[in-house]
C-alpha positions in Angstrom: 32.3 24.3 37.9 32.6 22.4 41.1 35.4 20.3 39.5 37.6 23.3 39.1 40.7 23.6 41.4 40.0 25.6 44.6 42.4 28.3 43.5 40.7 28.7 40.1 37.3 28.8 41.7 38.4 31.5 44.2 39.8 33.5 41.3 36.5 33.3 39.5 34.6 34.4 42.6 36.7 37.6 42.6 35.9 38.5 39.0 32.3 37.2 38.9 29.5 39.5 40.1 27.3 38.4 42.9 25.0 35.5 42.0 27.1 34.7 38.9 28.2 31.3 40.2 24.6 30.2 40.5 23.8 31.4 37.0 26.7 29.5 35.6 25.5 26.4 37.4 22.0 26.7 35.9 23.5 27.2 32.4 25.5 24.0 32.7 22.4 22.1 33.8 20.3 23.4 30.9 23.0 22.5 28.4 23.1 19.0 29.8 19.3 18.7 29.5 19.5 19.9 25.9 22.1 17.2 25.0 19.9 14.5 26.6 16.8 15.7 24.7 18.5 15.7 21.3 19.9 12.2 22.0 16.4 10.9 22.9 14.9 12.4 19.8 17.4 10.7 17.6 16.7 7.4 19.3 13.0 7.8 18.8 13.3 8.6 15.1 15.6 5.6 14.6 13.1 3.4 16.4 10.5 3.9 13.7 6.9 5.2 13.7 5.7 2.8 16.4 8.4 3.7 18.9 10.5 0.6 18.7 13.1 -0.7 16.4 11.9 -2.6 13.4 13.0 -6.3 13.2 11.6 -9.5 11.9 9.7 -10.2 15.1 8.1 -6.8 15.1 7.0 -7.2 11.5 5.4 -10.5 12.4 3.6 -9.0 15.4 2.3 -5.9 13.7 2.2 -6.4 9.9 -0.7 -4.1 9.3 0.8 -1.1 11.0 4.5 -1.1 10.1 5.5 1.2 7.3 9.1 0.7 6.4 11.1 2.9 4.1 11.1 0.8 0.9 10.7 3.9 -1.2 13.4 6.0 0.5 15.1 7.0 -2.6 12.1 8.1 -4.6 11.6 11.7 -5.5 8.3 12.5 -7.2 6.2 15.5 -8.0 2.5 15.5 -7.2 -0.3 17.0 -9.2 -2.9 14.8 -7.6 -4.7 17.2 -5.2 -7.8 15.1 -5.1 -5.9 12.0 -4.4 -3.3 13.0 -1.8 -4.4 16.4 -0.5 -1.4 18.4 -1.7 -2.6 21.4 -3.8 0.7 22.5 -5.3 3.4 20.7 -7.2 6.0 20.0 -4.5 9.1 17.9 -4.4 9.0 15.2 -1.8 12.0 15.0 0.6 14.1 11.8 0.5 13.6 11.1 4.2 10.3 10.8 5.9 11.9 12.0 9.2 11.3 15.6 8.2 7.6 15.0 8.8 5.6 14.4 11.9 4.9 10.7 12.6 1.2 11.1 11.8 2.0 12.2 8.2 4.7 9.8 7.3 2.5 7.0 6.1 0.5 9.4 4.0 3.5 10.9 2.3 5.2 7.6 1.8 2.1 6.3 0.1 1.9 9.3 -2.2 5.5 9.1 -3.2 5.3 5.5 -4.3 1.8 5.5 -5.8 2.6 8.6 -8.0 4.9 6.5 -10.1 1.7 5.3 -11.9 -0.5 7.8 -13.7 -3.9 8.3 -12.0 -6.6 8.6 -14.6 -8.9 11.6 -13.9 -11.8 9.9 -15.6 -12.0 7.0 -13.2 -14.1 8.0 -10.2 -12.7 7.3 -6.7 -15.3 7.2 -3.9 -13.9 7.3 -0.4 -15.9 5.2 2.1 -16.4 6.2 5.7 -13.7 3.8 6.8 -11.1 5.4 4.5 -10.9 2.6 2.0 -11.0 3.5 -1.7 -14.0 2.5 -3.7 -13.2 2.9 -7.4 -15.7 2.7 -10.2 -15.4 2.7 -14.0 -17.6 4.9 -16.1 -21.1 3.4 -15.6 -22.6 4.3 -19.0 -19.5 3.0 -20.9 -19.4 -0.2 -18.9 -23.1 -0.8 -19.4 -22.9 -0.4 -23.2 -19.5 -1.9 -23.8 -18.3 -3.8 -20.8 -19.8 -7.2 -21.4 -18.0 -10.1 -23.1 -18.7 -10.5 -26.8 -17.3 -12.5 -29.8 -13.8 -11.3 -30.6 -13.1 -12.8 -34.1 -14.9 -14.1 -37.2 -15.2 -17.7 -35.9 -16.8 -16.6 -32.6 -19.1 -14.2 -34.4 -20.4 -17.0 -36.7 -20.6 -19.3 -33.7 -18.3 -22.0 -35.2 -14.9 -23.5 -34.3 -11.8 -22.6 -36.2 -11.8 -26.1 -37.7 -15.3 -25.7 -39.2 -15.8 -26.7 -42.8 -17.7 -24.7 -45.5 -20.9 -26.6 -44.9 -20.9 -25.6 -41.2 -20.1 -22.1 -42.1 -23.0 -21.9 -44.5 -25.4 -23.3 -41.9 -24.3 -20.8 -39.2 -24.5 -17.9 -41.7 -28.1 -18.7 -42.7 -29.2 -19.2 -39.1 -27.8 -15.8 -38.2 -29.5 -14.0 -41.0 -32.9 -15.7 -40.3 -32.9 -14.0 -36.9 -30.7 -10.9 -37.4 -31.6 -9.5 -40.7 -32.1 -5.7 -40.6 -35.5 -6.1 -42.3 -36.6 -8.1 -39.3 -35.1 -6.3 -36.3 -34.1 -2.9 -37.7 -31.0 -0.9 -37.9 -29.5 -2.4 -34.7 -28.5 -5.4 -36.8 -27.1 -3.5 -39.8 -23.4 -3.3 -38.7 -23.4 -6.8 -37.4 -24.8 -8.3 -40.6 -22.3 -6.3 -42.7 -19.5 -7.9 -40.7 -21.1 -11.3 -41.0 -21.0 -11.0 -44.7 -17.3 -10.1 -44.6 -16.5 -12.9 -42.3 -18.4 -15.5 -44.4 -16.6 -14.3 -47.6 -13.2 -14.7 -46.0 -13.7 -17.9 -44.1 -15.2 -19.7 -47.1 -12.4 -18.6 -49.4 -9.6 -21.2 -49.7 -7.0 -18.5 -50.3 -8.1 -15.9 -47.9 -8.9 -18.1 -44.9 -5.3 -19.3 -44.2 -4.1 -15.7 -44.3 -6.7 -14.6 -41.8 -6.0 -17.6 -39.6 -2.3 -16.7 -39.5 -3.1 -13.1 -38.6 -5.5 -14.2 -35.9 -3.0 -16.6 -34.3 -0.3 -13.9 -34.3 -2.7 -11.4 -32.7 -3.6 -13.9 -29.9 0.0 -14.7 -29.2 0.8 -11.0 -28.9 -2.3 -9.8 -26.9 -3.1 -13.0 -25.0 -6.5 -14.3 -24.1 -9.7 -12.5 -24.9 -12.2 -11.2 -22.4 -14.6 -14.0 -21.5 -16.5 -12.2 -18.7 -15.3 -14.5 -15.9 -13.4 -13.3 -12.9 -10.0 -14.8 -12.2 -10.5 -14.7 -8.4 -13.0 -17.1 -6.8 -15.9 -15.9 -4.6 -15.6 -16.7 -0.9 -18.1 -17.2 1.8 -17.3 -14.4 4.3 -20.0 -12.1 3.0 -23.8 -12.0 2.6 -25.6 -13.2 -0.6 -26.3 -9.7 -1.8 -22.7 -8.4 -1.5 -21.9 -6.1 -4.5 -18.3 -5.2 -3.6 -15.1 -7.0 -4.5 -11.4 -6.3 -3.8 -8.9 -5.5 -6.6 -5.1 -5.0 -6.4 -3.4 -2.7 -8.8 -0.4 -5.0 -9.4 1.5 -2.3 -11.3 1.7 -0.2 -8.1 2.2 -3.0 -5.7 5.7 -3.4 -4.3 5.4 -7.0 -3.0 5.6 -6.1 0.7 3.2 -8.9 1.7 1.5 -6.7 4.2 -2.0 -7.5 2.8 -1.4 -11.3 2.7 -0.1 -11.3 6.3 -3.2 -9.4 7.4 -5.8 -11.4 5.4 -4.1 -14.5 4.1 -7.2 -16.2 2.9 -8.1 -13.3 0.6 -4.7 -12.2 -0.7 -1.7 -14.1 -2.1 1.5 -13.4 -4.0 1.6 -14.2 -7.7 4.8 -16.0 -8.7 5.9 -14.3 -11.9 6.4 -10.7 -10.6 6.1 -11.2 -6.9 3.1 -8.9 -6.5 0.0 -9.2 -4.3 -3.2 -10.5 -5.9 -6.7 -11.4 -4.7 -7.1 -15.1 -4.9 -10.4 -15.4 -3.0 -13.0 -12.6 -2.8 -14.2 -12.4 0.8 -11.9 -15.2 2.0 -11.7 -13.2 5.2 -14.3 -11.1 7.1 -14.6 -7.4 6.2 -12.6 -6.2 9.3 -9.5 -8.2 8.3 -9.8 -7.1 4.6 -10.1 -3.5 5.7 -7.0 -4.0 7.9 -5.2 -5.4 4.9 -6.2 -2.5 2.7 -5.1 0.0 5.4 -1.8 -1.7 5.8 -0.7 -1.3 2.2 2.1 1.3 2.1 1.5 2.3 -1.5 -2.3 2.3 -1.5 -2.7 -0.2 -4.3 -5.8 -2.1 -3.0 -9.3 -0.9 -3.9 -12.9 -1.8 -3.4 -14.6 -2.2 -6.8 -18.0 -3.2 -8.1 -18.5 -7.0 -8.3 -19.8 -6.7 -11.9 -16.8 -4.7 -13.0 -14.3 -7.0 -11.4 -14.0 -9.5 -14.4 -13.0 -6.7 -16.8 -10.5 -5.2 -14.4 -8.9 -8.5 -13.8 -8.7 -9.2 -17.5 -7.2 -5.8 -18.2 -4.7 -6.4 -15.4 -3.5 -9.5 -17.1 -2.6 -7.7 -20.3 -0.9 -4.6 -18.8 2.8 -4.1 -19.3 4.9 -4.6 -16.1 8.3 -4.0 -14.6 9.9 -5.8 -11.7 9.8 -4.4 -8.2 13.5 -3.7 -8.3 13.2 -1.7 -11.5 10.2 0.2 -9.9 12.3 1.1 -6.9 15.1 2.4 -9.1 12.7 4.9 -10.7 11.5 2.9 -13.7 7.8 2.4 -13.7 5.2 1.0 -16.0 3.3 3.5 -18.1 0.2 1.3 -17.8 -2.7 1.6 -15.3 -5.4 -1.0 -15.2 -8.1 1.6 -14.6 -7.1 3.9 -17.4 -6.5 1.0 -19.7 -10.0 -0.4 -18.9 -11.6 2.9 -19.8 -9.6 3.0 -23.0 -10.9 -0.5 -23.8 -14.5 0.6 -23.2 -14.1 3.8 -25.3 -12.5 1.8 -28.1 -15.4 -0.6 -28.2 -17.9 2.3 -28.0 -16.4 4.2 -30.9 -15.5 1.3 -33.2 -17.8 0.8 -36.2 -18.0 -0.6 -39.7 -16.7 2.1 -42.1 -14.7 2.3 -45.3 -11.6 1.0 -43.5 -13.3 -2.3 -42.7 -13.7 -4.4 -45.8 -12.8 -7.7 -47.3 -9.2 -6.9 -47.8 -8.2 -5.1 -44.6 -10.1 -7.6 -42.5 -7.6 -10.2 -43.4 -5.5 -8.6 -40.7 -7.1 -9.2 -37.3 -6.4 -6.3 -35.0 -7.8 -4.4 -32.0 -10.0 -2.2 -34.2 -11.7 -5.2 -35.9 -12.1 -6.9 -32.6 -13.8 -3.8 -31.1 -16.0 -3.4 -34.1 -17.2 -7.0 -33.8 -18.0 -6.6 -30.1 -19.8 -3.2 -30.6 -21.9 -4.6 -33.5 -22.8 -7.7 -31.6 -23.7 -5.8 -28.4 -26.2 -3.8 -30.4 -28.3 -6.9 -31.2 -31.4 -7.5 -29.0 -30.5 -9.4 -25.9 -32.9 -12.3 -26.7 -31.2 -12.9 -30.0 -27.7 -12.8 -28.4 -28.8 -15.4 -25.8 -30.4 -17.6 -28.4 -27.6 -17.7 -31.0 -24.7 -17.4 -28.7 -25.6 -19.3 -25.5 -22.0 -19.3 -24.2 -22.5 -15.5 -23.5 -26.0 -15.7 -22.1 -25.1 -15.6 -18.4 -23.3 -12.3 -18.9 -26.0 -10.4 -20.8 -28.4 -9.4 -17.9 
């Protein structure tokens, strides 16, 4: 207003009511403050959730607190009220800027983690620190979660190169201790399978067919469950520690936040570029908790130490996609937790019936493997330890 020519200002003074010049001045000042406020807000949003612009140095300084917007293009729908706190099926916005800073990490985590199905049957226990403690079904694990023989050779306790004489010796030794007349109905299914196995493996025509089917099955499915964890046990915990750390590699996006925060516990596997626990308790609990909290997709869990070997085995046989495919909307249909429970249920329900006989058992498949494990786990523990000492350490 004061920049106007004197003649124009005088003209306005004539037409403006008394006090109008002061009001116009205040309006200009308020408009200027509004422009400044909007500009500062834009700069604050662009600076990221910590109030400064993200760069390589910032990521190095604060790896456990930076979020990033790796999943910016994901649009997912949520039905996981118990998991993320949203009660209705809502569509997530593309940008996190529409939400207050305090909610951005939570919503980002939900959007990315929802690409994987969350099994309702797997219990999730939330600790006081906010870390997730996930437990498989206790009864199913107790009855079916232990390592067991997976094929006819392991069931008889002989190598795949054993001759007929060795087969006969193993067969007789099993029946001396496992006959149903001696230990009851718990051995009935197992002895029936032992008879089938002995008939096939001592037949010169049938054995090569079974061997070929078994080899193809192992090539397709990979290694069998041997009860041993893939990660080693560290020293940064007490002797009675019952917890372990597990990474859902199907949800992981390879951001390296956890390995930056607790480098002696977490590492990056080479094939898919995902995080993986290399040493349990390689760091103290505070650093491990910081690493878990830093994960932008919430893919790290506390689990029971005794359930860890099964989860790590199942993780190794899950179907995967690359991180790039995952970010483009393509996700794996597998989940290590749901697949582990399916594994336990299959073992629990498998049995010797009309579909398991000398002819069909020439084809080694998942059903036969589960039936062998179930029948073997029904035997008294002292007999399992005596005849199959390679499994004795896992039977208690």
